[in-house]
C-alpha positions as CSV (number, residue, x, y, z in Angstrom):
1,M,-17.0,7.4,-17.6
2,R,-17.1,11.2,-17.7
3,R,-14.7,12.8,-20.2
4,L,-12.9,16.2,-20.1
5,L,-13.3,18.6,-22.9
6,G,-10.0,19.5,-24.5
7,A,-10.2,23.1,-23.2
8,W,-10.5,22.0,-19.6
9,A,-7.0,20.6,-19.6
10,V,-5.4,24.0,-19.3
11,G,-3.6,24.6,-16.0
12,A,-2.8,22.4,-13.1
13,M,-5.8,23.8,-11.2
14,V,-8.1,21.4,-12.9
15,A,-6.1,18.4,-12.0
16,W,-6.5,18.0,-8.3
17,G,-10.2,17.9,-7.5
18,C,-13.0,15.7,-8.8
19,G,-12.2,12.0,-10.1
20,S,-9.2,-1.8,-6.2
21,T,-8.0,-4.0,-5.0
22,A,-4.4,-5.0,-4.7
23,D,-4.7,-7.3,-7.7
24,G,-3.6,-4.6,-10.0
25,P,-4.5,-1.1,-11.2
26,R,-6.6,-0.2,-14.2
27,T,-6.6,3.1,-16.0
28,P,-9.5,5.3,-14.8
29,G,-10.1,8.5,-16.7
30,V,-12.6,10.9,-15.2
31,D,-13.2,14.6,-14.4
32,E,-15.3,16.5,-12.0
33,N,-18.5,18.5,-11.7
34,P,-18.6,21.2,-9.0
35,H,-22.2,22.1,-8.0
36,V,-23.6,25.0,-6.2
37,G,-26.5,25.4,-3.7
38,E,-25.3,22.7,-1.4
39,Q,-26.2,22.7,2.3
40,P,-24.1,21.8,5.3
41,P,-24.6,18.3,6.5
42,P,-26.6,17.6,9.7
43,A,-24.6,17.9,12.9
44,E,-22.9,14.7,13.9
45,P,-24.3,13.3,17.2
46,P,-21.7,12.4,19.8
47,P,-21.0,8.7,19.3
48,P,-21.4,6.2,22.2
49,G,-17.8,6.7,23.5
50,T,-15.6,4.1,24.9
51,E,-13.2,5.5,27.4
52,P,-9.5,4.7,27.3
53,T,-8.7,1.6,29.2
54,S,-5.4,3.0,30.4
55,P,-5.0,6.8,29.9
56,P,-1.5,7.5,28.6
57,V,-1.3,11.1,29.8
58,D,-2.1,13.3,32.7
59,P,-4.4,16.0,31.2
60,N,-3.7,18.4,34.2
61,P,-0.1,18.0,35.2
62,G,-0.1,21.1,37.4
63,D,0.2,20.9,41.2
64,K,-1.9,23.9,42.1
65,D,-5.4,23.7,43.5
66,P,-8.1,24.7,41.1
67,G,-8.9,28.4,41.2
68,T,-5.6,29.6,42.6
69,D,-3.8,32.6,41.1
70,P,-0.9,32.0,38.8
71,D,2.6,32.0,40.4
72,P,4.2,35.4,40.6
73,G,5.9,36.1,37.3
74,T,3.8,33.7,35.3
75,D,2.1,35.1,32.3
76,P,-1.5,33.7,32.3
77,G,-1.4,34.2,28.5
78,D,1.4,31.7,28.0
79,P,0.4,28.8,25.8
80,D,-0.6,25.5,27.5
81,P,2.4,23.2,27.4
82,G,0.1,20.3,26.7
83,P,-0.2,16.9,28.3
84,V,2.7,15.0,29.6
85,V,3.7,12.2,27.2
86,T,4.1,8.8,28.9
87,A,5.2,5.3,27.8
88,G,1.5,4.3,27.4
89,P,0.1,0.9,28.4
90,W,2.3,-1.3,26.3
91,P,5.7,-2.8,27.1
92,D,8.5,-0.2,26.7
93,E,11.1,-2.8,25.7
94,P,13.1,-2.0,22.6
95,L,11.6,-4.8,20.5
96,V,8.7,-7.2,21.2
97,N,7.1,-9.8,19.0
98,Y,3.4,-9.1,19.8
99,S,2.2,-12.0,17.7
100,S,4.0,-14.4,20.0
101,R,3.5,-12.6,23.3
102,Y,-0.2,-11.8,22.8
103,E,-1.2,-14.7,20.4
104,L,-2.2,-12.4,17.6
105,G,-1.4,-14.7,14.7
106,V,-0.9,-13.5,11.2
107,V,-3.2,-10.7,10.1
108,R,-3.8,-8.4,7.1
109,A,-3.6,-5.0,8.8
110,V,-3.2,-3.4,12.2
111,A,-4.3,-0.1,13.8
112,V,-4.3,1.7,17.1
113,D,-7.0,4.0,18.5
114,D,-6.7,6.9,20.9
115,A,-7.1,4.6,23.9
116,Y,-4.2,2.5,22.6
117,N,-6.4,-0.5,21.8
118,I,-4.7,-2.5,19.1
119,W,-7.0,-3.4,16.2
120,L,-6.5,-6.3,13.9
121,L,-8.0,-7.1,10.5
122,D,-8.1,-10.6,9.1
123,G,-10.6,-11.1,6.3
124,D,-14.1,-11.0,7.8
125,R,-12.7,-10.9,11.3
126,L,-11.9,-8.0,13.5
127,G,-9.7,-8.4,16.6
128,V,-9.0,-6.0,19.5
129,L,-6.2,-6.4,22.0
130,R,-7.0,-4.1,24.9
131,P,-4.3,-2.8,27.3
132,G,-4.0,-5.2,30.2
133,E,-5.2,-8.2,28.3
134,N,-3.1,-11.1,27.0
135,T,-5.0,-12.1,23.9
136,P,-7.3,-10.3,21.4
137,R,-11.0,-10.7,21.3
138,W,-12.3,-11.6,17.8
139,T,-15.6,-10.7,16.1
140,S,-16.7,-11.9,12.7
141,G,-19.1,-10.7,10.1
142,V,-19.4,-7.0,11.1
143,G,-20.8,-4.4,8.7
144,Q,-19.8,-5.0,5.0
145,A,-18.5,-8.4,5.9
146,A,-21.8,-9.7,7.4
147,P,-23.1,-11.3,4.1
148,G,-19.7,-12.7,3.2
149,F,-17.5,-11.5,0.3
150,G,-18.0,-11.7,-3.4
151,S,-19.1,-9.8,-6.5
152,D,-22.7,-10.3,-5.5
153,K,-22.1,-9.1,-1.9
154,L,-21.4,-5.7,-0.3
155,A,-17.6,-6.2,-0.9
156,L,-15.0,-8.4,-2.5
157,G,-12.9,-8.3,0.6
158,S,-11.5,-6.2,3.5
159,T,-8.4,-4.1,2.8
160,V,-7.2,-1.8,5.6
161,I,-8.0,-0.6,9.1
162,C,-7.3,2.7,10.8
163,G,-7.7,3.7,14.5
164,G,-9.9,6.5,15.4
165,S,-11.0,8.0,18.7
166,A,-11.0,5.9,21.8
167,G,-12.8,2.6,21.0
168,R,-13.4,3.5,17.3
169,A,-11.8,2.1,14.1
170,Y,-12.4,2.4,10.4
171,V,-12.4,-0.7,8.1
172,G,-11.9,-0.4,4.4
173,Y,-13.2,-2.7,1.7
174,S,-12.8,-3.4,-2.0
175,T,-15.3,-3.9,-4.8
176,Y,-15.3,-3.8,-8.6
177,E,-15.3,-0.5,-10.5
178,L,-18.2,0.7,-12.5
179,D,-17.9,1.2,-16.3
180,N,-19.8,4.4,-15.7
181,A,-19.7,6.0,-12.2
182,F,-22.9,8.0,-12.8
183,I,-26.0,6.6,-11.0
184,Y,-29.5,8.1,-11.4
185,S,-31.3,9.3,-8.4
186,P,-35.0,8.4,-8.0
187,D,-36.2,11.5,-9.8
188,G,-34.2,10.5,-12.9
189,S,-32.6,13.9,-13.6
190,S,-29.5,13.8,-15.8
191,F,-26.0,15.3,-15.6
192,P,-25.0,18.1,-15.8
193,G,-28.0,20.3,-15.3
194,Y,-30.4,17.9,-13.5
195,E,-33.3,19.9,-14.9
196,D,-35.0,17.0,-16.8
197,P,-36.5,14.6,-14.3
198,D,-37.7,11.3,-15.6
199,P,-38.3,8.6,-13.0
200,A,-38.1,5.9,-15.7
201,R,-34.4,6.3,-15.8
202,F,-34.0,5.3,-12.2
203,D,-32.8,1.7,-11.6
204,P,-33.2,0.6,-8.0
205,V,-30.8,-2.3,-8.5
206,R,-28.0,0.0,-9.8
207,Y,-28.8,2.4,-7.0
208,E,-27.6,-0.3,-4.6
209,E,-24.1,0.0,-6.1
210,Y,-23.6,3.1,-3.9
211,K,-23.5,0.8,-0.8
212,K,-20.7,-1.5,-2.0
213,G,-17.1,-1.3,-0.8
214,D,-16.2,1.9,1.0
215,L,-15.7,2.2,4.7
216,D,-17.3,0.9,7.9
217,V,-17.0,2.7,11.2
218,V,-16.9,0.2,14.1
219,R,-17.0,0.4,17.9
220,L,-15.5,-1.5,20.7
221,Q,-18.1,-2.9,23.1
222,P,-17.6,-3.2,26.9
223,D,-17.2,-7.0,26.5
224,G,-14.3,-6.6,24.0
225,S,-16.4,-7.5,20.9
226,V,-16.9,-5.2,17.9
227,A,-20.1,-3.8,16.5
228,L,-20.9,-1.6,13.5
229,E,-21.4,2.1,14.3
230,T,-22.2,3.1,10.8
231,H,-21.3,2.6,7.2
232,L,-19.7,6.0,6.4
233,G,-22.1,8.0,4.4
234,R,-22.3,11.6,5.6
235,S,-20.8,14.0,3.1
236,A,-19.3,17.3,4.3
237,R,-21.6,19.1,1.9
238,S,-25.1,17.8,1.9
239,N,-25.9,17.4,-1.8
240,G,-27.8,14.1,-1.7
241,P,-28.6,11.1,0.5
242,Q,-26.5,10.8,3.6
243,D,-26.8,7.1,4.3
244,I,-25.6,5.2,1.2
245,G,-21.8,5.2,1.4
246,I,-19.1,7.4,0.0
247,R,-20.0,9.4,-3.2
248,N,-18.4,12.4,-4.7
249,T,-18.9,15.4,-2.4
250,N,-19.3,17.8,-5.3
251,D,-22.0,15.6,-7.0
252,H,-23.5,12.7,-5.2
253,H,-24.6,11.0,-8.4
254,F,-21.0,9.9,-9.1
255,D,-19.7,6.8,-7.2
256,E,-16.1,7.0,-8.1
257,D,-14.4,6.1,-4.8
258,R,-15.4,2.5,-4.2
259,S,-12.4,0.6,-3.0
260,V,-10.3,1.7,-0.1
261,L,-6.6,0.9,-0.7
262,S,-4.8,2.8,2.0
263,C,-5.4,4.8,5.2
264,V,-3.5,7.2,7.4
265,K,-4.4,8.9,10.6
266,V,-3.0,12.4,11.5
267,M,-1.2,11.8,14.8
268,R,-0.4,15.4,15.8
269,G,-0.8,19.0,14.7
270,E,-3.8,21.2,13.8
271,H,-5.7,18.3,12.2
272,K,-4.8,15.6,14.8
273,G,-7.3,12.8,14.7
274,E,-8.4,13.2,11.1
275,L,-8.1,10.3,8.6
276,Y,-7.3,10.2,4.9
277,I,-8.1,7.1,2.8
278,G,-6.6,6.4,-0.6
279,T,-9.1,4.8,-3.0
280,N,-9.3,3.5,-6.6
281,H,-9.8,7.1,-7.6
282,G,-8.4,9.7,-5.1
283,V,-8.0,10.7,-1.5
284,T,-11.0,11.1,0.8
285,R,-10.7,13.1,4.1
286,I,-12.6,12.1,7.2
287,Q,-13.5,13.8,10.5
288,G,-15.4,11.5,12.8
289,L,-18.4,10.3,10.8
290,T,-18.2,12.9,8.1
291,Y,-16.2,12.7,4.9
292,N,-15.2,14.8,1.9
293,S,-14.5,13.0,-1.3
294,H,-12.1,13.7,-3.0
295,R,-8.7,15.1,-4.2
296,H,-6.1,13.6,-6.4
297,P,-3.0,14.3,-8.5
298,V,-3.7,13.4,-12.1
299,W,-2.4,13.8,-15.7
300,F,-4.3,14.2,-19.0
301,K,-4.0,11.6,-21.7
302,P,-4.6,12.9,-25.2
303,R,-7.5,11.3,-27.2
304,P,-7.8,10.9,-31.0
305,D,-10.7,13.3,-31.1
306,G,-8.4,16.1,-29.7
307,G,-9.7,16.0,-26.1
308,V,-8.1,14.5,-23.1
309,T,-8.9,11.8,-20.5
310,Q,-8.1,12.5,-16.9
311,M,-5.9,9.7,-15.4
312,A,-6.3,9.4,-11.7
313,G,-4.6,6.2,-10.7
314,Y,-5.0,4.0,-7.6
315,T,-3.8,5.7,-4.4
316,Y,-1.8,3.2,-2.4
317,A,0.7,5.8,-1.0
318,L,-0.4,8.2,1.7
319,G,1.5,10.1,4.3
320,I,1.5,13.2,6.4
321,A,4.5,15.6,6.1
322,Q,6.3,17.1,9.1
323,N,4.2,20.3,8.7
324,G,0.9,18.4,8.2
325,D,0.7,18.5,4.4
326,V,-0.9,15.5,2.8
327,L,1.4,13.3,0.7
328,I,-0.1,11.3,-2.1
329,G,1.3,8.8,-4.5
330,N,-0.7,6.8,-7.1
331,E,0.3,4.7,-10.0
332,W,1.6,7.6,-12.0
333,N,1.8,10.8,-10.1
334,V,2.9,12.3,-6.8
335,G,1.0,15.1,-5.0
336,V,1.6,17.4,-2.0
337,V,-1.3,19.5,-0.7
338,T,-1.8,21.6,2.4
339,P,-5.2,20.6,3.8
340,S,-8.0,23.2,4.1
341,K,-9.0,24.4,7.6
342,N,-12.5,23.2,7.0
343,L,-13.4,19.7,5.9
344,A,-16.1,21.0,3.5
345,D,-13.4,22.7,1.4
346,W,-11.1,19.6,1.0
347,D,-12.2,18.8,-2.6
348,K,-12.2,22.5,-3.8
349,V,-9.3,23.3,-6.1
350,V,-8.6,26.7,-4.7
351,D,-5.1,27.7,-3.5
352,S,-6.5,29.9,-0.8
353,L,-8.1,26.9,0.7
354,N,-5.9,23.9,-0.2
355,P,-2.5,25.1,-1.5
356,E,-1.2,22.6,-4.0
357,K,2.5,22.3,-3.7
358,L,3.0,19.5,-6.2
359,N,1.3,17.5,-8.9
360,S,3.9,15.7,-11.0
361,F,5.4,12.4,-12.1
362,I,9.1,11.6,-11.5
363,P,10.9,11.6,-14.9
364,E,13.9,9.8,-13.6
365,V,11.8,6.7,-12.9
366,N,9.5,6.6,-16.0
367,S,7.7,8.6,-18.6
368,Q,4.4,10.1,-17.6
369,E,2.5,7.3,-19.5
370,E,4.3,4.5,-17.6
371,M,3.2,3.4,-14.2
372,D,5.6,4.0,-11.3
373,S,3.5,1.9,-8.8
374,W,4.1,4.1,-5.7
375,R,3.2,2.2,-2.5
376,A,4.4,4.6,0.2
377,I,5.5,8.2,0.7
378,Q,7.0,9.9,3.7
379,Q,8.9,13.0,4.7
380,T,11.7,12.7,7.3
381,T,12.5,15.2,10.0
382,G,15.3,16.4,7.9
383,G,12.8,17.6,5.3
384,S,13.6,15.0,2.6
385,Y,10.7,13.3,0.7
386,Y,10.9,9.6,0.0
387,L,8.9,7.4,-2.3
388,A,8.7,3.6,-2.3
389,S,7.7,1.7,-5.5
390,E,6.5,-1.8,-5.7
391,R,8.7,-2.2,-8.8
392,F,11.3,0.5,-8.9
393,G,12.8,0.8,-5.4
394,L,13.3,3.7,-3.0
395,W,13.6,7.3,-4.3
396,R,14.4,10.6,-2.7
397,M,12.2,13.3,-4.2
398,D,13.0,17.0,-4.6
399,I,10.2,19.5,-5.6
400,S,11.4,22.0,-8.2
401,R,8.1,23.7,-8.7
402,R,4.4,23.0,-8.5
403,S,4.3,20.9,-11.6
404,E,7.8,19.5,-11.5
405,A,9.7,17.1,-9.2
406,H,12.8,15.0,-9.6
407,G,14.1,11.8,-8.0
408,V,17.3,10.2,-7.0
409,K,17.3,6.5,-6.4
410,V,18.6,5.3,-3.0
411,K,21.0,2.5,-3.5
412,G,21.9,-0.4,-1.2
413,L,18.6,-2.2,-0.7
414,P,18.5,-5.9,-1.8
415,T,15.3,-5.5,-3.7
416,D,13.3,-2.9,-5.7
417,S,10.0,-4.3,-4.4
418,L,8.9,-2.2,-1.5
419,H,5.6,-2.0,0.4
420,A,5.9,0.5,3.2
421,L,7.8,3.5,4.7
422,A,7.8,5.2,8.1
423,A,9.6,8.4,9.1
424,T,10.5,8.5,12.8
425,D,11.3,11.4,15.1
426,D,15.0,10.4,15.3
427,G,15.4,11.3,11.7
428,S,15.2,7.7,10.4
429,L,13.3,6.2,7.5
430,F,12.2,2.6,8.0
431,I,11.7,0.7,4.8
432,G,9.4,-2.4,4.4
433,T,10.5,-4.7,1.6
434,A,8.8,-7.6,-0.1
435,G,11.2,-10.5,0.7
436,F,14.0,-9.0,2.6
437,G,12.4,-7.7,5.8
438,L,12.8,-4.3,7.5
439,W,15.5,-1.8,6.7
440,R,16.5,1.5,8.2
441,L,18.0,4.6,6.7
442,D,19.2,6.7,9.7
443,A,19.6,10.4,9.9
444,Q,23.2,10.1,8.7
445,L,21.9,8.2,5.6
446,R,23.4,4.9,6.7
447,L,21.4,2.0,5.4
448,T,21.1,-1.2,7.6
449,H,18.9,-4.2,8.0
450,V,16.8,-4.3,11.2
451,E,17.4,-7.5,13.1
452,G,14.9,-9.2,15.3
453,V,11.8,-8.7,13.2
454,D,10.1,-12.0,12.3
455,G,9.2,-12.2,8.7
456,V,10.6,-11.2,5.3
457,V,7.6,-9.5,3.7
458,V,6.7,-6.2,5.4
459,R,3.0,-5.5,4.9
460,Q,2.6,-2.4,6.9
461,L,4.5,0.2,9.0
462,L,2.6,2.3,11.6
463,Y,4.3,4.9,13.7
464,D,2.9,6.2,16.9
465,P,4.8,9.3,18.3
466,T,2.2,10.0,21.0
467,V,4.0,7.8,23.5
468,T,7.6,7.8,24.6
469,P,9.5,5.9,23.6
470,A,7.6,6.1,20.3
471,M,6.2,2.9,18.9
472,L,6.8,1.5,15.4
473,Y,4.4,-1.3,14.5
474,V,5.9,-3.6,11.9
475,L,3.4,-6.0,10.4
476,T,4.9,-8.9,8.3
477,N,4.0,-12.2,6.8
478,K,4.9,-13.7,10.2
479,G,3.0,-11.3,12.4
480,L,3.4,-8.1,14.4
481,T,6.6,-6.8,16.0
482,V,6.8,-3.5,17.8
483,I,10.0,-1.5,18.0
484,R,10.4,1.4,20.4
485,G,12.9,4.2,20.8
486,H,12.9,5.9,17.4
């Protein structure tokens, strides 16, 4: 693994940019290597789109004929009020057990695309429940799952799924970590200067490591089946091959992000439709078929030789703040960053591009060296930040300054083992526990158990505010329940 020189540890600016599975985190320690002379990636061709089965909105709600003048007194410069939000194609009942009504079964993860197709992930199977249908259509062995799972395959297993544009989804996979993330290119030039080519250094077998784990982009077909669109591999800054998976955007020789542990889609605002994935090393940002890898909140562990090792942690906790900031929680640290306007700038540690609002641990939970095991992070409409730990319960977080945050534990839950959070537009925070079902902290800070949800282990919470009543997808050990009206 790459090591930081002691002098590099000065200032928080170094910490953010650079450089699993759910079986337990290790302790990666890596740094980064920005490079110059990079070219923009090739333009992304328009994908073979799948139109929404049941459009949820009327894109032109006006009642005037095209070409008519504005009504008297109407300022043609007024902002477009936007599309009318509807209930969408799914039942608008307050609570529905989708696994029972639509025969979904028990699955690992769930997602929704822009056409409101419901995507299901179950091992090597992908299911899609389309609006108007009564059961999902399943497809096995797509993309990384085609040769099966194992250490000698493309992945150890599937992990997460995120909805994309209409008919598109993103499927994450896990693989093992490399002892050294550096991989020689065919010319055999070595880091950091790459001015000493020696093809004898190139190992074609090790080069194949680039292709393991990472993220597939899949497409819904007209018959309801699923096919691979591509294995994500186009970097926002073209500094190397564009077809071998996710590598560091600042230096393609480093394969640090290998396992996808979490995924969140931006549901509204300036960056609506973008995705963020949390990996074994950091947070990768995605627009369509192009990615930028990566950012992360880190800390520096002193070494006996006087230098430091950068500690990145596994990113299970991802969220989007009310103003569009990206919320990050890994095994040790919490981060808040305002995303850059351009995807190509996401990994750059420059405040004029990506203002960093926080990179800190929570001292009320543990010391910096001890793991806090953050599994979810959200901000409520009231402005409060909340963190959920797999071992230490629910915490409200206050940001004191860029490098300092503090926490207050929320009391009243029956367990400290939490898996998921969802902040909803009515000011509530929904809390997914491991063993005691779903709980709700309402806008008045009243904590109650949510009745009617089948299952006691909440695996995932997915909130969709693009329909009204809004939809909260609750995935448990017994299946999928949808709650509307929050």
